C-alpha positions in Angstrom: 0.0 0.0 0.0 1.2 3.5 -0.9 -0.1 6.4 1.2 0.5 10.1 0.7 -1.0 12.1 3.6 -1.7 15.8 3.6 -1.4 16.2 -0.1 -3.7 19.3 -0.1 -5.3 21.6 2.5 -7.9 24.1 1.3 -10.3 26.1 3.4 -10.1 23.6 6.2 -10.5 20.5 4.1 -7.6 18.1 4.0 -6.9 15.5 1.3 -4.8 12.3 1.2 -4.4 9.6 -1.3 -3.8 5.8 -0.9 -3.7 2.9 -3.3 -2.3 -0.5 -4.0 -2.5 -3.6 -6.1 -5.8 -5.5 -5.9 -7.2 -8.7 -7.3 -10.9 -8.5 -8.3 -13.7 -6.7 -6.6 -13.2 -8.6 -3.3 -9.6 -7.3 -3.3 -10.9 -3.7 -3.7 -13.4 -4.2 -0.8 -10.6 -5.7 1.4 -8.3 -2.8 0.6 -10.9 -0.1 1.5 -12.0 -2.0 4.6 -8.3 -2.3 5.7 -7.8 1.5 5.1 -10.9 2.4 7.2 -9.5 0.3 10.1 -7.2 3.2 10.7 -9.2 5.6 12.9 -8.1 8.6 10.9 -9.6 7.2 7.6 -12.7 5.8 9.3 -13.5 9.4 10.5 -13.0 10.9 7.0 -15.9 12.5 5.3 -15.2 10.8 2.0 -13.1 7.8 0.8 -13.7 8.0 -2.9 -12.1 5.3 -5.0 -11.8 3.8 -8.5 -10.1 0.9 -10.2 -9.9 -0.8 -13.6 -10.1 -4.5 -12.9 -8.6 -6.7 -15.6 -11.4 -9.3 -15.2 -14.3 -7.0 -14.4 -13.6 -3.6 -16.0 -14.0 -0.2 -14.4 -15.5 0.2 -10.9 -15.8 3.3 -8.8 -17.4 4.6 -5.6 -18.0 8.3 -4.9 -18.6 7.8 -1.2 -20.8 10.9 -1.1 -18.4 13.1 -3.1 -20.5 13.2 -6.3 -18.5 12.7 -9.5 -15.1 12.2 -7.8 -14.9 8.5 -8.5 -15.3 9.2 -12.3 -12.4 11.7 -12.1 -10.1 9.0 -10.6 -11.3 6.4 -13.0 -10.7 8.6 -16.1 -7.1 9.2 -15.0 -6.5 5.4 -14.4 -7.9 4.6 -17.8 -5.7 7.2 -19.4 -2.7 5.7 -17.7 -3.7 2.2 -18.7 -3.3 1.1 -15.1 -5.2 -2.0 -14.1 -5.7 -3.8 -10.8 -4.6 -0.9 -8.8 -7.1 0.9 -6.6 -6.7 4.6 -5.9 -8.6 6.1 -2.9 -8.8 9.9 -2.4 -9.7 10.8 1.1 -11.2 14.1 2.2 -11.8 15.4 5.7 -14.4 18.2 5.3 -13.4 21.5 6.8 -16.7 23.2 6.9 -16.5 25.2 3.7 -18.0 24.0 0.4 -15.2 23.9 -2.3 -17.4 23.8 -5.4 -15.6 22.7 -8.5 -12.2 23.1 -6.7 -12.8 19.7 -5.1 -12.4 18.0 -8.5 -9.0 19.8 -9.1 -7.9 18.5 -5.7 -9.0 14.9 -6.6 -6.9 15.3 -9.8 -3.9 16.6 -7.9 -4.1 13.7 -5.4 -4.5 11.1 -8.1 -1.7 12.6 -10.1 0.6 12.5 -7.0 -0.3 8.8 -6.4 0.4 7.9 -10.0 3.8 9.7 -10.0 4.9 7.9 -6.8 3.4 4.5 -7.9 5.3 4.8 -11.2 8.6 5.2 -9.4 8.2 1.9 -7.7 6.3 -0.1 -10.3 7.8 0.9 -13.6 
């Protein structure tokens, strides 16, 4: 598992990104469940994720952050990355971010992909 904490802070909201190799939908569910065992992630407002599974295709979950899973998924598809789940976590800071939240999801996903590429090229 690769985790990048405190990737972005904006108007009180904080973002982190996590990800790792998974096998099938059960592997995705296990990954997210394991992530949420950490109190910090369990208390997060959103744990949005996406993955392109080699045997099942694209799967995403917005976890209440409408449209965010699609943003992650599009980036994974563009990279051609399969069987690697990416989870963008947001702790809501009390101020609505509007469209900026999508830019933050992109920044987090981009940071994960860059770091993942260094170790899995």
